[in-house]
N, C-alpha and C positions, 0 to 999 in steps of 0.2 A: 674101564668098560665102555666109555663113550665111543671109542673107535669101533667097537663091535657093531654099533647101530648107525655108524656114519653112512650117509646115503651113497649108494653105488651108481645111481643113474640120475644125472641131471644135465640139463642143457641151459646155458646162460645166454640170455638175450643181450647182446653187446650193443651199446650205443655207438653208432658208426659216425666217425668224424670225417666224412668225405675224403677217404684215403685214396680214392681213385676207382675207376670203373671195374678193375679186376676183382675187388672185394665188395662192391656196392650192392645193396639190396634196393630199398626205396630211399632215395635221397631228396632233400628239399630242392625244389626248383622255383622257389618263390622269387629269387633274384632281387630286383629293385622294387618289387611291388610294395607300396606303402602300407604300414601297419594300420589296422583299423579294428572295428568291432563287428564287421559284417561277415559275409560268407560268399564263397564261390559256389554257384549252383550247378553249372554245366560247363563242359569243355569238350574239345576234340583235338586231334593231332594228325599230322601226316607221317612223321617219323620221330626220331629222338631229338630233332632240331626244331621243327616247326610245330607250334601248338597255339590254340586260342582258348581263352576261358572268359567267363562272364560272372559278375556278381556285384554286390554292393559293398564298398569298402567300409561304409558306416551305415548302420541300420537306419532306414528311412531316406537315404540319399538316392541320387540318380544311379541307375545301374550302368556299369561300364563294360565294354568288351576290350580285353587285352590280348596282345599277340606277341609271341616270342619267335625269333628266327635263329637263336643261338642256344637252344636247349634249356631255356629258363633262366639264364644269367641276366638278360635284359628283357623287360616287358614294356610295350608301348600301348597306350590307350588308342584304339582305332575307331571306337564308336561309343556314344553316350545316349542312353534312352532319353527321349524328349521330355518325359515327365516322371516324377517319382512313383506315380501310380502304374507305370508300365515297366514290367520286368522282362528280362530275357529268360525264357523257360528252357529253351533248347538251342544249341548251336552246332553247326556242322561245317566242314570245309572239304574241298576236293584237292586243293593245292594252296600254295601261299598267297595266291591272288583271289581265289574264288571262295567266299565265305557267306554263310546264310544264318540268320537268326529268326527264331519264332518267338513271339512276344505274348505276354499275359493279356494284351488287349486285342488279340486275334490277328495280328499283323505278321507279315514275313518281310524281312529286309535282306537285301543282297548287295554284295560288292564284288567287282571283278578286277579291282586294282589294289588288293591287299588292305582295304579299309580307307583309302584316301577319299573315295566317294561312295555313297550308299544310295540305293534305290528302294523305295517301298514297292515290293512286288505284289503283295496281296493285302487287301483291306476291305472286307465286306461284312459289316456287323449283322446283316440279315442271315448270314450263314454261320458265323462264329464270332464270339467276342473273347475267346481264350484259346490260344494255340498251344497244344501240348507237346508236339513232336515234329521234328524235321530231320530227314536223313538224305544226304546226297551221295550217290554211288559213284559219280564222276562229275565233271563240270557241267553236264547237260541233264542227267537223269536223277530224279529224286521223288520222295514221298513226304507229305506233311499231313498232320491230323489236328483238327480243332473240335472243341466241344460245340454241340448244337445248342443255341440259346434255349430251345425247348427240349428237355431231357428225353422225352418220349419219341422225338423225331430222330432220324438217322444221323449219326455222327458225320462230320465233314472229313472226307479223305481227298486230298489233292495230289495230283501227279503232274510233274513237269518233264518235258523232253528237250527243253531249250534253255536250261540253266535258270529257270524261274521267270523268264520273260512272260510266259503264260503258265498259269496253274489251272488245271482242269479238275472240276469236281467229279469224283468217280462213284461215290457210294449213294445208293438209293434204298438199300434194304437192311443194313446192319442193325441188329437189335441194340437198343440203348444209344443215347446220343452223347454220352460223357465218358471220358477216360477216368477210371477209378483212382489213378494216381499219376497224373502228369505223364512224362515219357517213360516212367518205370513200368507202366502197364501196357506198353506197346513194343513190338519188335518186328522189323521187316528184314528179312534175309536178303532180299533183292528188290527190284522194282515191281514184282508181281506177288511175291509170297510174304504174307505178314500175319501177325497174331495180335489180338486186341481183347483186353479184359474190359468189357463194356458194362455200363450202368445206365438205367433209365430213370433213376430216382427212387426205384423200389427194388428192382431185381438186378442180378449180375449174371453175365454169361461170358464164357471164354470162346472167342470166335477166331476163325481162320479164313483168309482169302488167298486165292491162287491167281487172281486176275486184277491185282492192284486196287482192290477194294470195291470193285463193281458188284461182286457177289460174295456172300459169307456163309460158312457152315459152322455149326456149333460143335465144340470139342467137349469131351468129358472133363470134369473138374476134379481136382484132388479132394479127398475126404476131409482135409484139414479145414475146409470152409472157404471164406473169402480169400482172394489173392491180392497181394500188395505189389510185389515186383515179379516180373516174368521176363525170361529171355530164352531164345532158342539158338542152338549151335548150327543145326541143319533141320531138315524136315522131320527128322526122327527124334533128336535129342533136345530136350528142353528142361528148364528148371524154374521153380517159382517158390514164393514164400507166402505164409499166411498174413492176413490183414491185421493181426494183433501179435503182440510179443508172446502170448501164451495161446496154445502150446508152442514151445520152442521146437519147431520142426521145419524141414525143407522137403519139398516134393520134387520128383524128377520123373520124366517120361523118356523111354527109349524106343517108343513105337509111334511117335508123332501125336501123342495126346489121346490115344485110344485107352490106355491105362496109365495110372500114376502110382508111384511108389513113394510113400512118406516115411522119412527117417527123422529121429530126434537130432537136434542141433544144439550147439553151445552158444549161439548168439543170444544176447541179452536184450536187445531192442527190437524194433520192427525192421526186419531185413527188407531193403527196398532195391538195392542195386546189385546186379550180377553181371559178370562178363567172362566169357570163355576165352582161354588162351588160343590164338589162332593155330590151327594144325594139330591140336590135341584136346579133344573134348573132355578128357579126364581131369584137366586142370581148370578150375573155376575159382574166381575171386568174388567175394560177397562183402557188402557193407551194410551196417544197420544203424547209421547215423552216429554211432559212438565208437565202433571198432571195425577193424578190417580182418577178414577171415579168408583162409585158403583151403580148397579141397583138391586132393589128388585122385579122387575116385568118382568124378562126375556128381559131386554133391552128396554122396552117402555119408561121409564123415568130414569134419572140419577142424582146423587148427587156428588159433588166434595168432595174428601177425602184427597188428598195431592197435594201439588205443588212441584213436583220433577220429574226428567226425568227417567221414567221407561221404560226398554227395554223388560223385560219378567216377567210374573207372573206365578207362579207354585203353584197350590193347590193340596195337598195330601189327606186331609180329610176335613170334614166340618169346622174344627177349625184350621188346620195347613196349613199355606201358606208361600211362600217365594217370593221375587222379587228382581231384580237387575236393575241397570241403570247407567247413566252417573255420572261422579264424583266418581266412585268406590262405589256407594251406594249399600248396601245389607240390606234388611229388612226382618223381620220374624214376624209372628203372630201365637199365639197358642189359640186365642179365636175367630177365624172367621174373624178377621180384623175389627170388630166393637167394639166401646167403650162400657164400662159397664154403663157409665152415660154421657149424652150429645153426641154431634156429634163432634168429634175432630180428629186431625191429629198429627202424630209424625214427624215433620220436622222442622228444624231450618233454617229460611230464612237467606240469606246473606245480605239483605237490608230491609229498611222500605218501605212499599208501601201499596196502597189500590187498589183492582181490580175493574174494571167496574162492576156495579151491574148486576145481571141476574135474571129474564128477564128485559129488558129495551127497550121500555116502559113496565110498569107493572100495574096491577090492581088486588087486592090492595096491594099485598105483593111482595117483592123482596129481594134477598139475596146479602149481601155485605161482601166480604172477605178482611181482612187486615193482614199485616205481620209485625212482629217485629224481628229485628236482635239481639236486646238486651232488657233487662227488662226496662220498662218505664211506665210513666203515659199516658194513652190513653183517649182522648176525641173524640168521634165520634158523630157528630151532623148533622142535616138536616136543611137547611135554604131556605127561599123563595127568590124571585128575589130582594127583598128589603133588604136582609141580615138578616131578622128576623128568630130566631130559632123556628122551628116548632116541632122538636123532638130531644131529647137527647138520643142516643142509648147506649153509653158507657161513663162512667166517672170513671175510676178505674186504679189501677196498674196491668199490665199484664206482665207475664214472656215472654221471647223470644219464638216465635212460630207463628203459623198461626191460625187465628180466623175467625169466621163467625157470622154475625148478620142478622136476618130477620127483615126488616123494614115493618111495617104495616101502609099503608097510608089511611086506611078506614076513618079516622077522619079529613082528610084534602081534599081540593078540587083538581080537576085535574089541571095540569100545570107543569112547569119546576121548579125543585128544585136542590139545590147543597148540596152534602154530603161532609162534611169537616172532614178530619182525622188529628188530632194534637197529636203528640207523643213527650213527653219530656223524652228522654233517661236518665237513672240514671247516666250514665258516660259521659254525654255531656252537654254543656251549651246551645247551640242553639237547639230549637225544630225542629222536622220534621213536615211539613204541606203539605198536598195534598188534592185537591178538585176534585170531579167528578160530572158530570151533570146527574141527573136522571129525568125521565119523567113519571108522573102519568097520566094515561088515564082511565077515568071511563065511 
């Protein structure tokens, strides 16, 4: 009778072993970067070959800037912060020679020779002691933003037209002098049009400029409350997340911020990073410091893609993307981040586990994710309150990686069930067993 209840719908997340670009999703581009206990906080890229990233390899150490010109196989340190108290908050580049860094001490550094020499382009502690954002649109034109030392005074917005040789202060009127969340709360579409979630120490407002920060107008805010991360695809389409993990929701606007639509989301942490795929605003990627998600409908619904701590996502074309995060992770995709068969992820978990299903309660389908640190035999089954097996979802050998199964409960009655994951690792005697409770409500 067991075959009667065998699941009919499931997709397995295959751990990808760098088989080649034709089948790649997100693949590790860490290359020769040394192992450590730190995190990469920010990155940028030109294409699938040239990229820069910055972070601390060891917590409390000096922050380094690394560059690759071979797609992540080899990384070279091209800059080191002068003190452990100075971090690189945001990094940008226009080509392999021209790179800029904004620091946690309010400075802007620039290089025009690929990092061989650096020039301190901006340093004025009377205007800012913390730089949140920098974005160069070519080798000459760019925007930067720093917190005002006095929160109630206007935030510092800088503009350059000569590659950073001079940075001109633009803003005199913006409400609030502080970014609510580093570069995650800012987005400039070009050198004149930008969005800023501002804080004055007490109140928050969502602001828009159409003249490089000289003047600002206030936009409507989503009903979900405070904003943590925000980005816009164009002057009409934007997306943002709440400032807390609850409620789990994402808001989007299709009319330039006049109105916002808030939808429930599956993310479990505080979503901070978003990036639209160039040329297609329906495709959006999101990170919440613990997982990576993808939306194919402009943020209305989401699917889990990876379980890893992503700090920044950078899309250059519809197929080329990069991202970095905690544990010195750097990933790259050259096929749009989506697999060529199945729905899968490229991440090797450090432990065996099964995630709570989503949604829960469910009717009639729910998704169950599980993770293997090493190759082993996996049995994933569903049981009723009497311990009887009502569905066998997986019974096979799996390689190390993260997997996902869709359980269809249309053939069983409403009630409480238990999903049991049993993994017999190839290199261990004792099996790993974990059970979660799932609720089917029809």
